[in-house]
Biopython code that builds the backbone (N, CA, C, O; Angstrom):
import numpy as np
from Bio.PDB.StructureBuilder import StructureBuilder

atoms = [
    (1, "MET", "N", (129.694, 84.425, 117.626)),
    (1, "MET", "CA", (130.666, 84.096, 118.445)),
    (1, "MET", "C", (130.390, 85.596, 119.193)),
    (1, "MET", "O", (129.766, 86.489, 118.620)),
    (2, "ALA", "N", (130.983, 85.743, 120.636)),
    (2, "ALA", "CA", (131.021, 86.733, 120.819)),
    (2, "ALA", "C", (132.219, 87.837, 120.802)),
    (2, "ALA", "O", (133.381, 87.448, 120.688)),
    (3, "LEU", "N", (131.959, 89.010, 120.901)),
    (3, "LEU", "CA", (132.982, 89.937, 120.769)),
    (3, "LEU", "C", (133.643, 90.119, 121.939)),
    (3, "LEU", "O", (134.837, 90.419, 121.933)),
    (4, "ILE", "N", (132.989, 89.970, 123.009)),
    (4, "ILE", "CA", (134.017, 90.372, 124.375)),
    (4, "ILE", "C", (134.301, 88.653, 124.693)),
    (4, "ILE", "O", (133.527, 87.744, 124.395)),
    (5, "PRO", "N", (135.180, 88.564, 125.146)),
    (5, "PRO", "CA", (135.503, 87.045, 125.349)),
    (5, "PRO", "C", (134.698, 86.473, 126.687)),
    (5, "PRO", "O", (133.979, 87.371, 127.127)),
    (6, "TYR", "N", (134.631, 85.642, 127.217)),
    (6, "TYR", "CA", (133.687, 85.032, 128.047)),
    (6, "TYR", "C", (135.136, 84.655, 129.361)),
    (6, "TYR", "O", (136.296, 84.262, 129.244)),
    (7, "ALA", "N", (134.478, 84.941, 130.236)),
    (7, "ALA", "CA", (135.649, 85.195, 131.515)),
    (7, "ALA", "C", (135.778, 83.456, 132.169)),
    (7, "ALA", "O", (134.985, 82.612, 132.584)),
    (8, "ASP", "N", (136.919, 83.534, 132.007)),
    (8, "ASP", "CA", (137.701, 81.988, 132.296)),
    (8, "ASP", "C", (137.136, 81.282, 133.579)),
    (8, "ASP", "O", (138.068, 80.898, 134.287)),
    (9, "ALA", "N", (136.189, 81.059, 133.979)),
    (9, "ALA", "CA", (135.759, 80.378, 135.376)),
    (9, "ALA", "C", (137.248, 80.336, 136.594)),
    (9, "ALA", "O", (137.422, 80.780, 137.728)),
    (10, "GLU", "N", (138.043, 79.602, 135.673)),
    (10, "GLU", "CA", (139.013, 79.415, 136.773)),
    (10, "GLU", "C", (139.690, 80.346, 137.302)),
    (10, "GLU", "O", (140.049, 80.183, 138.468)),
    (11, "LYS", "N", (140.103, 81.754, 136.495)),
    (11, "LYS", "CA", (140.574, 83.164, 136.786)),
    (11, "LYS", "C", (139.547, 84.246, 137.314)),
    (11, "LYS", "O", (139.734, 85.462, 137.287)),
    (12, "MET", "N", (138.035, 83.362, 137.970)),
    (12, "MET", "CA", (137.189, 84.152, 138.644)),
    (12, "MET", "C", (137.362, 84.186, 139.920)),
    (12, "MET", "O", (137.938, 83.238, 140.453)),
    (13, "SER", "N", (136.923, 85.242, 140.664)),
    (13, "SER", "CA", (137.514, 85.316, 142.212)),
    (13, "SER", "C", (135.926, 84.259, 142.764)),
    (13, "SER", "O", (134.868, 84.134, 142.147)),
    (14, "PRO", "N", (136.282, 83.726, 143.945)),
    (14, "PRO", "CA", (135.529, 82.745, 144.024)),
    (14, "PRO", "C", (134.280, 82.903, 144.156)),
    (14, "PRO", "O", (133.469, 82.134, 143.638)),
    (15, "GLU", "N", (133.813, 84.359, 145.173)),
    (15, "GLU", "CA", (132.314, 85.005, 144.893)),
    (15, "GLU", "C", (131.911, 84.955, 143.533)),
    (15, "GLU", "O", (130.721, 84.647, 143.481)),
    (16, "LEU", "N", (132.435, 85.141, 142.352)),
    (16, "LEU", "CA", (131.881, 85.088, 141.004)),
    (16, "LEU", "C", (131.343, 84.029, 140.430)),
    (16, "LEU", "O", (130.345, 83.765, 139.760)),
    (17, "ARG", "N", (132.648, 83.268, 141.051)),
    (17, "ARG", "CA", (132.532, 81.629, 140.245)),
    (17, "ARG", "C", (131.184, 81.039, 140.847)),
    (17, "ARG", "O", (130.471, 80.362, 140.106)),
    (18, "GLN", "N", (130.842, 81.252, 142.049)),
    (18, "GLN", "CA", (129.703, 80.763, 142.708)),
    (18, "GLN", "C", (128.439, 81.118, 142.341)),
    (18, "GLN", "O", (127.418, 80.441, 142.461)),
    (19, "SER", "N", (128.577, 82.413, 141.806)),
    (19, "SER", "CA", (127.402, 82.963, 141.631)),
    (19, "SER", "C", (126.981, 82.616, 140.162)),
    (19, "SER", "O", (125.798, 82.567, 139.828)),
    (20, "ILE", "N", (128.009, 82.382, 139.318)),
    (20, "ILE", "CA", (127.845, 82.198, 137.982)),
    (20, "ILE", "C", (127.065, 80.356, 137.992)),
    (20, "ILE", "O", (125.989, 80.019, 137.498)),
    (21, "THR", "N", (128.125, 79.442, 138.767)),
    (21, "THR", "CA", (127.577, 78.109, 138.672)),
    (21, "THR", "C", (126.491, 77.904, 139.658)),
    (21, "THR", "O", (126.036, 76.761, 139.678)),
    (22, "PHE", "N", (125.999, 78.727, 140.445)),
    (22, "PHE", "CA", (124.644, 78.678, 141.108)),
    (22, "PHE", "C", (123.695, 78.804, 140.003)),
    (22, "PHE", "O", (122.736, 78.032, 140.022)),
    (23, "PHE", "N", (123.813, 79.810, 138.850)),
    (23, "PHE", "CA", (122.659, 79.836, 137.697)),
    (23, "PHE", "C", (122.731, 78.941, 136.903)),
    (23, "PHE", "O", (121.794, 78.557, 136.204)),
    (24, "GLU", "N", (124.033, 78.420, 136.906)),
    (24, "GLU", "CA", (124.023, 76.969, 136.207)),
    (24, "GLU", "C", (122.900, 76.133, 136.378)),
    (24, "GLU", "O", (121.893, 75.762, 135.776)),
    (25, "LYS", "N", (123.436, 76.006, 137.351)),
    (25, "LYS", "CA", (122.951, 74.652, 138.190)),
    (25, "LYS", "C", (121.347, 74.907, 138.589)),
    (25, "LYS", "O", (120.672, 74.013, 139.101)),
    (26, "MET", "N", (120.828, 76.220, 138.294)),
    (26, "MET", "CA", (119.610, 76.473, 138.752)),
    (26, "MET", "C", (118.660, 76.162, 137.595)),
    (26, "MET", "O", (117.499, 75.792, 137.772)),
    (27, "HIS", "N", (119.438, 76.399, 135.965)),
    (27, "HIS", "CA", (118.848, 76.635, 134.845)),
    (27, "HIS", "C", (119.055, 75.724, 133.705)),
    (27, "HIS", "O", (118.529, 75.752, 132.592)),
    (28, "GLY", "N", (120.221, 74.635, 134.368)),
    (28, "GLY", "CA", (120.766, 73.730, 133.393)),
    (28, "GLY", "C", (121.243, 74.282, 132.245)),
    (28, "GLY", "O", (120.921, 73.719, 131.199)),
    (29, "ARG", "N", (121.885, 75.182, 132.192)),
    (29, "ARG", "CA", (122.645, 75.578, 130.878)),
    (29, "ARG", "C", (123.632, 76.678, 131.252)),
    (29, "ARG", "O", (123.497, 77.350, 132.274)),
    (30, "PRO", "N", (124.817, 76.864, 130.222)),
    (30, "PRO", "CA", (125.655, 77.569, 130.792)),
    (30, "PRO", "C", (124.914, 78.962, 130.588)),
    (30, "PRO", "O", (123.932, 79.093, 129.857)),
    (31, "THR", "N", (125.538, 80.049, 131.366)),
    (31, "THR", "CA", (125.217, 81.879, 131.252)),
    (31, "THR", "C", (125.903, 82.385, 130.782)),
    (31, "THR", "O", (126.671, 83.120, 131.403)),
    (32, "LEU", "N", (125.957, 82.240, 129.480)),
    (32, "LEU", "CA", (127.509, 83.139, 128.395)),
    (32, "LEU", "C", (126.948, 84.670, 128.880)),
    (32, "LEU", "O", (127.931, 85.290, 129.287)),
    (33, "VAL", "N", (126.002, 85.311, 128.960)),
    (33, "VAL", "CA", (126.064, 86.861, 129.004)),
    (33, "VAL", "C", (126.708, 86.674, 130.479)),
    (33, "VAL", "O", (127.602, 87.484, 130.723)),
    (34, "ARG", "N", (126.424, 85.795, 131.449)),
    (34, "ARG", "CA", (127.019, 86.319, 132.560)),
    (34, "ARG", "C", (128.304, 85.464, 132.575)),
    (34, "ARG", "O", (128.634, 85.215, 133.735)),
    (35, "ARG", "N", (128.931, 85.064, 131.872)),
    (35, "ARG", "CA", (130.443, 85.089, 131.655)),
    (35, "ARG", "C", (131.309, 85.895, 131.217)),
    (35, "ARG", "O", (132.524, 85.996, 131.392)),
    (36, "MET", "N", (130.194, 86.740, 130.335)),
    (36, "MET", "CA", (131.280, 88.204, 129.466)),
    (36, "MET", "C", (130.891, 89.188, 130.390)),
    (36, "MET", "O", (131.611, 90.183, 130.476)),
    (37, "ALA", "N", (129.694, 89.086, 131.238)),
    (37, "ALA", "CA", (130.001, 90.393, 132.323)),
    (37, "ALA", "C", (130.393, 89.946, 133.286)),
    (37, "ALA", "O", (130.090, 90.705, 134.206)),
    (38, "ALA", "N", (131.086, 88.845, 133.737)),
    (38, "ALA", "CA", (132.576, 88.781, 134.680)),
    (38, "ALA", "C", (133.525, 89.306, 134.263)),
    (38, "ALA", "O", (134.558, 89.308, 134.934)),
    (39, "GLN", "N", (133.462, 89.894, 133.059)),
    (39, "GLN", "CA", (134.732, 90.668, 133.058)),
    (39, "GLN", "C", (134.942, 92.286, 133.655)),
    (39, "GLN", "O", (135.949, 92.933, 133.942)),
    (40, "TYR", "N", (133.366, 92.614, 133.689)),
    (40, "TYR", "CA", (133.129, 93.610, 135.104)),
    (40, "TYR", "C", (132.368, 93.255, 135.821)),
    (40, "TYR", "O", (131.209, 92.992, 135.500)),
    (41, "ASP", "N", (132.948, 93.137, 137.246)),
    (41, "ASP", "CA", (132.529, 92.698, 138.325)),
    (41, "ASP", "C", (130.952, 93.593, 138.475)),
    (41, "ASP", "O", (129.819, 93.117, 138.401)),
    (42, "PRO", "N", (131.343, 94.950, 138.694)),
    (42, "PRO", "CA", (129.915, 95.845, 139.269)),
    (42, "PRO", "C", (128.931, 95.126, 137.848)),
    (42, "PRO", "O", (127.879, 94.613, 138.230)),
    (43, "LEU", "N", (129.129, 95.070, 136.657)),
    (43, "LEU", "CA", (128.059, 94.431, 135.420)),
    (43, "LEU", "C", (127.226, 93.107, 135.999)),
    (43, "LEU", "O", (126.013, 92.950, 136.139)),
    (44, "LEU", "N", (128.251, 92.288, 136.257)),
    (44, "LEU", "CA", (127.883, 91.350, 137.021)),
    (44, "LEU", "C", (126.603, 91.239, 137.787)),
    (44, "LEU", "O", (125.529, 90.710, 137.497)),
    (45, "ARG", "N", (127.110, 92.030, 139.083)),
    (45, "ARG", "CA", (126.297, 92.217, 140.274)),
    (45, "ARG", "C", (125.142, 92.691, 139.640)),
    (45, "ARG", "O", (124.280, 91.863, 139.349)),
    (46, "ALA", "N", (125.016, 93.549, 139.446)),
    (46, "ALA", "CA", (123.789, 94.312, 138.555)),
    (46, "ALA", "C", (123.085, 93.708, 137.986)),
    (46, "ALA", "O", (122.002, 94.293, 137.998)),
    (47, "ILE", "N", (123.021, 92.610, 137.325)),
    (47, "ILE", "CA", (122.776, 91.705, 136.592)),
    (47, "ILE", "C", (121.812, 90.585, 137.616)),
    (47, "ILE", "O", (120.616, 90.319, 137.732)),
    (48, "GLY", "N", (123.452, 90.009, 138.426)),
    (48, "GLY", "CA", (122.759, 89.392, 139.225)),
    (48, "GLY", "C", (121.167, 89.814, 140.515)),
    (48, "GLY", "O", (120.324, 89.099, 141.058)),
    (49, "ALA", "N", (121.406, 91.080, 140.522)),
    (49, "ALA", "CA", (120.665, 91.649, 141.440)),
    (49, "ALA", "C", (119.143, 91.887, 140.625)),
    (49, "ALA", "O", (118.081, 92.027, 141.233)),
    (50, "MET", "N", (119.269, 91.898, 139.235)),
    (50, "MET", "CA", (118.258, 92.429, 138.429)),
    (50, "MET", "C", (117.442, 90.897, 138.138)),
    (50, "MET", "O", (116.266, 90.832, 138.493)),
    (51, "TYR", "N", (117.928, 89.980, 137.650)),
    (51, "TYR", "CA", (117.358, 88.597, 137.230)),
    (51, "TYR", "C", (116.201, 88.060, 138.180)),
    (51, "TYR", "O", (115.107, 87.621, 137.827)),
    (52, "PRO", "N", (116.728, 88.206, 139.535)),
    (52, "PRO", "CA", (115.738, 87.524, 141.022)),
    (52, "PRO", "C", (114.305, 88.436, 140.841)),
    (52, "PRO", "O", (113.168, 87.964, 140.835)),
    (53, "ALA", "N", (114.660, 89.800, 140.701)),
    (53, "ALA", "CA", (113.441, 90.872, 141.006)),
    (53, "ALA", "C", (112.835, 90.487, 139.605)),
    (53, "ALA", "O", (111.608, 90.399, 139.610)),
    (54, "PHE", "N", (113.428, 90.255, 138.474)),
    (54, "PHE", "CA", (112.393, 90.420, 137.251)),
    (54, "PHE", "C", (111.747, 89.184, 137.223)),
    (54, "PHE", "O", (110.691, 89.184, 136.590)),
    (55, "MET", "N", (112.068, 88.196, 137.701)),
    (55, "MET", "CA", (111.527, 86.931, 137.509)),
    (55, "MET", "C", (110.503, 86.587, 138.783)),
    (55, "MET", "O", (109.786, 85.588, 138.733)),
    (56, "LYS", "N", (110.489, 87.473, 139.903)),
    (56, "LYS", "CA", (109.381, 87.347, 140.551)),
    (56, "LYS", "C", (107.769, 87.338, 140.295)),
    (56, "LYS", "O", (107.417, 88.471, 139.967)),
    (57, "GLU", "N", (106.825, 86.545, 140.334)),
    (57, "GLU", "CA", (105.907, 86.304, 140.259)),
    (57, "GLU", "C", (105.240, 87.493, 140.555)),
    (57, "GLU", "O", (105.439, 88.063, 141.628)),
    (58, "GLY", "N", (104.326, 88.008, 139.559)),
    (58, "GLY", "CA", (103.614, 88.971, 139.236)),
    (58, "GLY", "C", (102.476, 89.181, 138.504)),
    (58, "GLY", "O", (101.598, 88.369, 138.798)),
    (59, "LYS", "N", (102.157, 89.993, 137.635)),
    (59, "LYS", "CA", (101.402, 90.381, 136.784)),
    (59, "LYS", "C", (101.192, 88.841, 135.447)),
    (59, "LYS", "O", (100.238, 88.238, 134.956)),
    (60, "LEU", "N", (102.657, 88.782, 135.343)),
    (60, "LEU", "CA", (103.230, 87.930, 134.359)),
    (60, "LEU", "C", (103.756, 86.744, 135.137)),
    (60, "LEU", "O", (104.095, 87.140, 136.252)),
    (61, "GLY", "N", (103.936, 85.578, 135.005)),
    (61, "GLY", "CA", (104.490, 84.275, 135.848)),
    (61, "GLY", "C", (105.911, 84.124, 135.407)),
    (61, "GLY", "O", (106.540, 85.037, 134.873)),
    (62, "GLN", "N", (106.285, 83.194, 135.599)),
    (62, "GLN", "CA", (107.456, 83.004, 135.217)),
    (62, "GLN", "C", (107.794, 82.543, 133.902)),
    (62, "GLN", "O", (108.603, 82.971, 133.078)),
    (63, "LYS", "N", (106.904, 81.465, 133.885)),
    (63, "LYS", "CA", (106.750, 80.832, 132.494)),
    (63, "LYS", "C", (106.590, 81.518, 131.180)),
    (63, "LYS", "O", (107.119, 81.271, 130.096)),
    (64, "ILE", "N", (105.746, 82.428, 131.527)),
    (64, "ILE", "CA", (105.187, 83.577, 130.319)),
    (64, "ILE", "C", (106.735, 84.458, 130.033)),
    (64, "ILE", "O", (107.162, 84.714, 128.908)),
    (65, "LYS", "N", (107.475, 84.859, 131.435)),
    (65, "LYS", "CA", (108.748, 85.604, 131.306)),
    (65, "LYS", "C", (109.704, 84.712, 130.049)),
    (65, "LYS", "O", (110.228, 85.125, 129.014)),
    (66, "GLU", "N", (109.658, 83.532, 130.579)),
    (66, "GLU", "CA", (110.726, 82.672, 130.473)),
    (66, "GLU", "C", (110.382, 82.422, 128.509)),
    (66, "GLU", "O", (111.216, 82.401, 127.604)),
    (67, "LEU", "N", (109.183, 82.300, 128.441)),
    (67, "LEU", "CA", (108.681, 82.289, 126.976)),
    (67, "LEU", "C", (109.048, 83.867, 126.397)),
    (67, "LEU", "O", (109.395, 83.978, 125.221)),
    (68, "MET", "N", (108.963, 84.994, 127.212)),
    (68, "MET", "CA", (109.080, 86.028, 126.223)),
    (68, "MET", "C", (110.829, 86.121, 125.857)),
    (68, "MET", "O", (111.324, 86.658, 124.866)),
    (69, "PHE", "N", (111.575, 85.404, 127.016)),
    (69, "PHE", "CA", (113.070, 85.323, 126.566)),
    (69, "PHE", "C", (113.456, 84.444, 125.181)),
    (69, "PHE", "O", (114.133, 84.861, 124.240)),
    (70, "VAL", "N", (113.019, 83.500, 125.275)),
    (70, "VAL", "CA", (112.650, 82.698, 124.103)),
    (70, "VAL", "C", (112.426, 83.124, 122.930)),
    (70, "VAL", "O", (113.010, 82.759, 121.910)),
    (71, "ALA", "N", (111.419, 84.056, 123.033)),
    (71, "ALA", "CA", (110.735, 84.351, 121.644)),
    (71, "ALA", "C", (111.846, 85.480, 121.282)),
    (71, "ALA", "O", (112.380, 85.331, 120.184)),
    (72, "ALA", "N", (112.199, 86.421, 121.946)),
    (72, "ALA", "CA", (113.320, 87.751, 122.075)),
    (72, "ALA", "C", (114.465, 86.790, 121.620)),
    (72, "ALA", "O", (114.881, 86.923, 120.469)),
    (73, "SER", "N", (114.781, 86.234, 122.090)),
    (73, "SER", "CA", (116.048, 85.316, 121.523)),
    (73, "SER", "C", (115.708, 84.797, 119.748)),
    (73, "SER", "O", (116.516, 85.098, 118.869)),
    (74, "THR", "N", (114.445, 84.020, 119.434)),
    (74, "THR", "CA", (114.236, 83.841, 118.586)),
    (74, "THR", "C", (114.108, 84.831, 117.421)),
    (74, "THR", "O", (114.761, 84.514, 116.426)),
    (75, "VAL", "N", (113.428, 85.918, 117.345)),
    (75, "VAL", "CA", (113.292, 86.884, 116.689)),
    (75, "VAL", "C", (114.789, 87.583, 116.272)),
    (75, "VAL", "O", (114.924, 88.250, 115.245)),
    (76, "HIS", "N", (115.777, 87.346, 117.142)),
    (76, "HIS", "CA", (116.914, 87.656, 116.920)),
    (76, "HIS", "C", (118.049, 87.022, 116.425)),
    (76, "HIS", "O", (119.176, 87.459, 116.192)),
    (77, "GLY", "N", (117.619, 86.054, 116.321)),
    (77, "GLY", "CA", (118.278, 84.583, 115.524)),
    (77, "GLY", "C", (119.282, 84.253, 116.422)),
    (77, "GLY", "O", (120.331, 83.745, 116.026)),
    (78, "CYS", "N", (118.984, 84.582, 118.050)),
    (78, "CYS", "CA", (120.270, 83.834, 118.797)),
    (78, "CYS", "C", (119.853, 82.027, 119.197)),
    (78, "CYS", "O", (118.942, 81.525, 119.855)),
    (79, "ALA", "N", (120.627, 81.641, 118.688)),
    (79, "ALA", "CA", (120.526, 79.786, 118.418)),
    (79, "ALA", "C", (120.925, 79.508, 120.419)),
    (79, "ALA", "O", (120.503, 78.523, 121.025)),
    (80, "TYR", "N", (121.513, 80.270, 120.872)),
    (80, "TYR", "CA", (121.424, 79.878, 122.280)),
    (80, "TYR", "C", (120.225, 80.037, 122.358)),
    (80, "TYR", "O", (119.640, 79.819, 123.419)),
]
sb = StructureBuilder()
sb.init_structure("model")
sb.init_model(0)
sb.init_chain("A")
sb.init_seg("    ")
for serial, (resi, resn, name, xyz) in enumerate(atoms, 1):
    if name == "N":
        sb.init_residue(resn, " ", resi, " ")
    sb.init_atom(name, np.array(xyz, "f"), 0.0, 1.0, " ", f" {name:<3s}", serial, name[0])
structure = sb.get_structure()
């Protein structure tokens, strides 16, 4: 259970709600970190700006980066 409550999508600004639902549709799963970050708009915007830059193809491909996310989650016991 999160210590920071997840933001209620109905109470978000339309811009934030659109950002979160776009990411959820793109990845086919909810984005709980983004929902927590929605409590503080500048944080959500920073995460939103950082993610596409991180996931761009480079020395490591997107599939490898996604596997790194899964590995880190597994090591830390994150079922999500």
